[in-house]
KEKE-3310 file (N, C-alpha, C; in steps of 0.2 Angstrom, whole numbers, plus 5000, padded with zeros to 4 digits):
npx = (5004:5003:5009:4997:4994:4987:4987:4983:4977:4976:4985:5000:5012:5010:5014:5028:5028:5021:5029:5040:5034:5030:5042:5047:5037:5030:5018:5009:4997:4982:4967:4954:4957:4957:4944:4937:4943:4938:4925:4924:4928:4917:4909:4917:4921:4909:4910:4922:4919:4909:4917:4927:4918:4913:4925:4930:4920:4921:4934:4933:4924:4932:4943:4938:4937:4949:4966:4971:4960:4952:4945:4938:4925:4923:4933:4929:4918:4920:4924:4938:4946:4958:4955:4946:4950:4956:4961:4975:4980:4974:4979:4977:4974:4966:4968:4981:4995:4986:4988:4999:4994:4983:4990:4996:4985:4974:4965:4950:4932:4926:4935:4944:4950:4954:4954:4961:4967:4976:4977:4983:4986:4983:4987:4994:4984:4972:4973:4974:4961:4953:4955:4952:4938:4933:4921:4924:4931:4947:4964:4977:4973:4971:4963:4950:4932:4926:4927:4943:4954:4970:4985:4996:5010:5015:5013:5021:5034:5038:5049:5057:5053:5058:5066:5057:5050:5060:5060:5049:5037:5023:5022:5009:5000:4985:4979:4967:4957:4944:4928:4913:4902:4887:4885:4880:4882:4896:4899:4893:4901:4914:4911:4907:4919:4927:4921:4923:4937:4939:4933:4942:4954:4949:4946:4959:4965:4958:4963:4975)
npy = (4994:5011:5026:5039:5056:5072:5088:5103:5117:5129:5128:5133:5129:5125:5129:5126:5112:5107:5110:5102:5089:5089:5088:5076:5066:5051:5043:5030:5026:5017:5016:5012:5014:5028:5031:5026:5033:5046:5044:5041:5052:5061:5062:5065:5075:5076:5063:5064:5074:5068:5057:5065:5071:5059:5053:5063:5063:5050:5051:5061:5055:5044:5051:5057:5047:5044:5043:5056:5065:5080:5088:5091:5087:5077:5069:5064:5056:5043:5031:5033:5021:5009:5001:5008:5018:5013:5018:5026:5036:5047:5049:5061:5074:5084:5084:5083:5093:5103:5116:5116:5108:5116:5127:5123:5117:5117:5131:5128:5129:5117:5109:5096:5086:5074:5056:5047:5039:5035:5024:5022:5011:5007:4995:4980:4969:4976:4983:4972:4966:4976:4978:4966:4965:4976:4981:4983:4980:4972:4978:4987:5004:5013:5023:5018:5017:5011:5007:5003:4994:4991:4983:4993:4996:4983:4977:4985:4985:4972:4964:4973:4978:4983:4993:5002:5005:5011:5024:5029:5024:5014:4997:4991:4999:5004:5007:5016:5018:5028:5026:5027:5023:5023:5035:5031:5017:5016:5022:5013:5002:5006:5009:4997:4989:4996:4993:4979:4979:4985:4976:4965:4969:4970:4957:4952:4958:4952:4940:4940)
npz = (5000:4995:5003:5006:5003:5006:5002:5010:5003:5010:5020:5029:5025:5012:4999:4999:5001:4990:4980:4983:4982:4968:4963:4967:4967:4962:4952:4958:4960:4962:4953:4959:4972:4973:4970:4981:4991:4988:4989:5003:5009:5008:5019:5029:5038:5046:5052:5059:5069:5076:5082:5089:5099:5105:5110:5119:5128:5134:5139:5148:5157:5162:5166:5177:5186:5189:5198:5196:5196:5191:5200:5217:5218:5208:5212:5224:5221:5222:5235:5246:5246:5242:5231:5224:5215:5201:5189:5185:5177:5163:5147:5137:5125:5130:5143:5146:5144:5137:5132:5124:5114:5109:5104:5092:5085:5071:5066:5066:5068:5072:5077:5087:5100:5095:5092:5099:5114:5129:5144:5160:5174:5192:5195:5188:5187:5186:5174:5165:5167:5164:5150:5145:5148:5141:5129:5115:5099:5098:5095:5086:5083:5068:5063:5061:5059:5069:5087:5094:5105:5113:5120:5120:5123:5125:5113:5105:5111:5116:5118:5125:5137:5149:5145:5140:5152:5158:5153:5158:5153:5155:5155:5156:5150:5142:5126:5117:5102:5097:5090:5080:5087:5096:5108:5121:5121:5120:5133:5142:5139:5144:5157:5162:5160:5169:5181:5182:5182:5195:5203:5201:5207:5220:5223:5222:5232:5243:5243:5248)
capx = (5000:5007:5006:4993:4995:4983:4989:4978:4979:4976:4990:5005:5018:5007:5018:5034:5026:5018:5035:5044:5030:5031:5049:5049:5031:5029:5011:5008:4990:4977:4961:4949:4958:4955:4937:4935:4945:4934:4918:4924:4929:4911:4906:4923:4920:4904:4913:4927:4916:4906:4922:4929:4913:4913:4932:4930:4915:4923:4940:4931:4922:4938:4948:4935:4938:4957:4969:4972:4954:4953:4941:4937:4919:4924:4938:4925:4913:4921:4927:4946:4949:4964:4952:4941:4953:4960:4964:4981:4981:4972:4983:4972:4977:4962:4970:4989:4998:4982:4991:5003:4990:4979:4995:4997:4979:4971:4959:4944:4927:4923:4941:4943:4956:4956:4951:4966:4970:4979:4976:4988:4982:4986:4989:4993:4978:4967:4974:4972:4954:4949:4956:4948:4931:4930:4917:4925:4936:4954:4969:4979:4969:4974:4958:4944:4926:4924:4932:4948:4959:4976:4990:5001:5017:5017:5013:5026:5040:5037:5056:5061:5048:5062:5069:5052:5049:5066:5058:5043:5032:5020:5020:5002:4996:4980:4977:4960:4955:4937:4924:4907:4897:4882:4889:4878:4885:4903:4899:4892:4907:4919:4908:4908:4926:4930:4919:4927:4944:4939:4932:4948:4959:4947:4947:4966:4967:4955:4967:4982)
capy = (5000:5017:5031:5044:5063:5077:5095:5108:5124:5135:5127:5138:5125:5122:5130:5122:5105:5106:5110:5096:5084:5089:5086:5069:5062:5045:5041:5023:5026:5012:5020:5011:5017:5035:5031:5025:5039:5052:5042:5041:5059:5065:5064:5064:5080:5074:5058:5067:5078:5063:5054:5070:5071:5052:5053:5068:5061:5045:5053:5065:5051:5040:5055:5059:5041:5042:5046:5063:5068:5087:5092:5087:5084:5071:5064:5061:5052:5036:5031:5034:5015:5007:4998:5013:5021:5009:5021:5030:5043:5047:5052:5064:5081:5089:5084:5082:5098:5106:5123:5115:5106:5122:5131:5120:5115:5121:5136:5126:5129:5111:5105:5094:5083:5068:5049:5042:5041:5030:5024:5018:5008:5007:4988:4976:4966:4981:4984:4966:4965:4982:4977:4960:4967:4981:4978:4985:4975:4973:4978:4994:5008:5017:5027:5015:5020:5007:5007:4997:4995:4987:4984:4996:4995:4976:4976:4988:4984:4966:4962:4978:4982:4986:4999:5006:5007:5016:5030:5031:5021:5009:4991:4989:5004:5002:5012:5016:5022:5028:5026:5031:5020:5027:5037:5027:5011:5017:5023:5006:4997:5008:5008:4989:4987:4999:4989:4973:4980:4986:4969:4961:4971:4969:4950:4951:4960:4948:4933:4941)
capz = (5000:4995:5007:5003:5006:5003:5004:5012:5000:5015:5025:5029:5021:5006:4993:4999:5001:4984:4975:4984:4979:4961:4961:4969:4966:4957:4952:4959:4963:4959:4952:4963:4978:4972:4970:4988:4995:4987:4992:5010:5011:5008:5026:5034:5043:5051:5056:5064:5074:5081:5085:5094:5104:5109:5114:5124:5133:5137:5143:5154:5162:5164:5170:5184:5190:5190:5203:5195:5194:5191:5205:5223:5217:5205:5216:5230:5219:5224:5241:5245:5247:5238:5225:5221:5210:5198:5184:5187:5173:5156:5142:5131:5125:5134:5150:5146:5140:5132:5130:5118:5108:5107:5100:5085:5082:5066:5069:5064:5073:5074:5078:5093:5102:5091:5093:5102:5121:5133:5151:5164:5180:5198:5196:5182:5187:5184:5167:5161:5168:5160:5143:5143:5149:5137:5124:5109:5096:5100:5090:5085:5079:5063:5060:5059:5061:5075:5092:5095:5110:5112:5125:5115:5124:5125:5106:5101:5114:5120:5120:5128:5141:5154:5142:5140:5159:5161:5151:5161:5149:5159:5151:5156:5147:5137:5121:5114:5097:5098:5084:5079:5090:5100:5115:5127:5120:5122:5140:5145:5138:5148:5164:5164:5160:5175:5187:5181:5185:5202:5206:5200:5212:5226:5224:5223:5239:5248:5243:5252)
cpx = (5004:5004:5002:4994:4991:4985:4983:4981:4979:4981:4996:5011:5016:5012:5024:5033:5024:5024:5039:5040:5031:5037:5050:5043:5031:5022:5011:5001:4986:4970:4956:4950:4956:4948:4934:4937:4940:4927:4918:4925:4923:4908:4911:4922:4915:4906:4918:4924:4913:4912:4925:4925:4913:4920:4932:4926:4918:4929:4938:4928:4928:4942:4945:4935:4945:4959:4971:4966:4955:4950:4939:4930:4919:4928:4934:4919:4914:4924:4935:4949:4954:4961:4947:4943:4958:4964:4969:4980:4978:4976:4979:4974:4972:4964:4978:4991:4993:4984:4995:4999:4986:4984:4996:4991:4976:4965:4953:4938:4925:4929:4941:4950:4958:4953:4955:4968:4972:4977:4982:4984:4986:4989:4989:4987:4972:4967:4972:4964:4950:4949:4952:4941:4928:4927:4918:4930:4943:4959:4971:4975:4972:4968:4952:4938:4923:4929:4937:4952:4965:4981:4996:5008:5019:5017:5019:5033:5040:5044:5060:5057:5052:5065:5063:5050:5054:5064:5051:5037:5029:5019:5013:4998:4991:4979:4971:4960:4947:4934:4918:4901:4893:4886:4886:4881:4892:4903:4898:4898:4913:4917:4909:4915:4929:4928:4922:4934:4944:4938:4938:4953:4956:4948:4954:4968:4964:4959:4974:4981)
cpy = (5006:5022:5036:5051:5068:5083:5100:5115:5130:5134:5132:5135:5123:5123:5126:5115:5103:5106:5104:5090:5083:5087:5078:5064:5057:5043:5033:5022:5021:5016:5019:5014:5025:5036:5031:5030:5045:5050:5043:5048:5064:5067:5063:5069:5078:5068:5060:5070:5073:5059:5058:5070:5065:5052:5057:5066:5055:5047:5057:5061:5047:5045:5057:5053:5039:5045:5054:5067:5076:5091:5088:5084:5077:5066:5061:5057:5045:5037:5031:5027:5013:5005:5003:5016:5017:5012:5026:5037:5041:5051:5055:5071:5086:5089:5084:5088:5101:5112:5122:5113:5112:5127:5129:5117:5120:5125:5134:5126:5123:5106:5102:5091:5076:5061:5045:5044:5034:5030:5020:5016:5008:5000:4984:4972:4970:4982:4978:4965:4970:4980:4971:4961:4972:4978:4979:4979:4977:4973:4985:4998:5013:5021:5024:5018:5016:5008:5001:4999:4989:4988:4987:4995:4988:4974:4979:4987:4978:4964:4967:4982:4985:4993:5004:5009:5012:5023:5032:5028:5014:5003:4989:4994:5001:5008:5011:5021:5022:5029:5029:5027:5025:5029:5033:5020:5011:5018:5017:5002:4999:5008:5001:4987:4990:4995:4983:4974:4982:4980:4965:4963:4970:4961:4948:4952:4955:4941:4934:4940)
cpz = (5000:5000:5003:5007:5002:5006:5005:5008:5004:5020:5024:5025:5014:5000:4993:4998:4994:4979:4977:4981:4972:4959:4962:4968:4961:4958:4952:4961:4959:4959:4957:4970:4978:4973:4977:4992:4994:4990:5000:5013:5011:5015:5031:5039:5049:5055:5061:5070:5079:5085:5091:5100:5108:5113:5120:5130:5137:5141:5149:5159:5166:5168:5177:5188:5191:5196:5202:5193:5195:5197:5211:5222:5214:5209:5222:5228:5220:5231:5240:5246:5241:5231:5222:5215:5206:5192:5187:5183:5166:5152:5136:5131:5129:5141:5151:5141:5134:5129:5124:5112:5105:5102:5093:5082:5077:5068:5066:5069:5076:5076:5085:5095:5099:5094:5098:5109:5124:5140:5154:5171:5186:5199:5190:5181:5184:5177:5163:5161:5164:5153:5141:5143:5144:5131:5117:5106:5098:5094:5089:5081:5074:5060:5058:5061:5067:5080:5093:5101:5110:5118:5122:5116:5124:5117:5103:5104:5118:5122:5123:5133:5147:5151:5142:5147:5161:5158:5153:5158:5153:5154:5150:5153:5141:5132:5118:5108:5096:5091:5084:5082:5094:5106:5121:5127:5123:5130:5144:5145:5143:5156:5166:5165:5167:5181:5187:5184:5192:5206:5206:5205:5219:5228:5225:5230:5244:5248:5247:5259)
residu = (UNK:UNK:UNK:UNK:UNK:UNK:UNK:UNK:UNK:UNK:UNK:UNK:UNK:UNK:UNK:UNK:UNK:UNK:UNK:UNK:UNK:UNK:UNK:UNK:UNK:UNK:UNK:UNK:UNK:UNK:UNK:UNK:UNK:UNK:UNK:UNK:UNK:UNK:UNK:UNK:UNK:UNK:UNK:UNK:UNK:UNK:UNK:UNK:UNK:UNK:UNK:UNK:UNK:UNK:UNK:UNK:UNK:UNK:UNK:UNK:UNK:UNK:UNK:UNK:UNK:UNK:UNK:UNK:UNK:UNK:UNK:UNK:UNK:UNK:UNK:UNK:UNK:UNK:UNK:UNK:UNK:UNK:UNK:UNK:UNK:UNK:UNK:UNK:UNK:UNK:UNK:UNK:UNK:UNK:UNK:UNK:UNK:UNK:UNK:UNK:UNK:UNK:UNK:UNK:UNK:UNK:UNK:UNK:UNK:UNK:UNK:UNK:UNK:UNK:UNK:UNK:UNK:UNK:UNK:UNK:UNK:UNK:UNK:UNK:UNK:UNK:UNK:UNK:UNK:UNK:UNK:UNK:UNK:UNK:UNK:UNK:UNK:UNK:UNK:UNK:UNK:UNK:UNK:UNK:UNK:UNK:UNK:UNK:UNK:UNK:UNK:UNK:UNK:UNK:UNK:UNK:UNK:UNK:UNK:UNK:UNK:UNK:UNK:UNK:UNK:UNK:UNK:UNK:UNK:UNK:UNK:UNK:UNK:UNK:UNK:UNK:UNK:UNK:UNK:UNK:UNK:UNK:UNK:UNK:UNK:UNK:UNK:UNK:UNK:UNK:UNK:UNK:UNK:UNK:UNK:UNK:UNK:UNK:UNK:UNK:UNK:UNK:UNK:UNK:UNK:UNK:UNK:UNK)
# end
């Protein structure tokens, strides 16, 4: 599969990129690929807006249940017991360095924070239980219309987990690519996975 690139004529680097492509471009495009790309582009903006809303809704819920919850009202929504907060941190631009994201985000009225986020957990048992219980399909997400989740660090660095950990990357991180499912369906998936993760940690504690 050849890489595809579409230049935005309103972009600040458009002229430079266009000249470079004209110099190096080799036409290896398959005609039917172009037909389907055009067809899929017709409702692209609507799909992206839905995905942005879905992802922000899910991440806001998960962040409110994390150890780094943004306010006392959300922090107190669960008891302070060791098993009540199994999510350590939600990595999503709305919560992690949003100032940097906003600085480079295109000034479009409907732009958002994207479809991709990651979670870390307070215990490996919670991470495994959450991932297994999550109702979406499993696999690395590259922009599908349906939700996917994967244990990204294990997939990408299975033979070098200690190296990843030395840079602060949690081997039990779960990455999610959010799709176009109904918002209520997505919320049920994540609420259920969170409860299963909590129960797994509680059961683990009771066995000690």
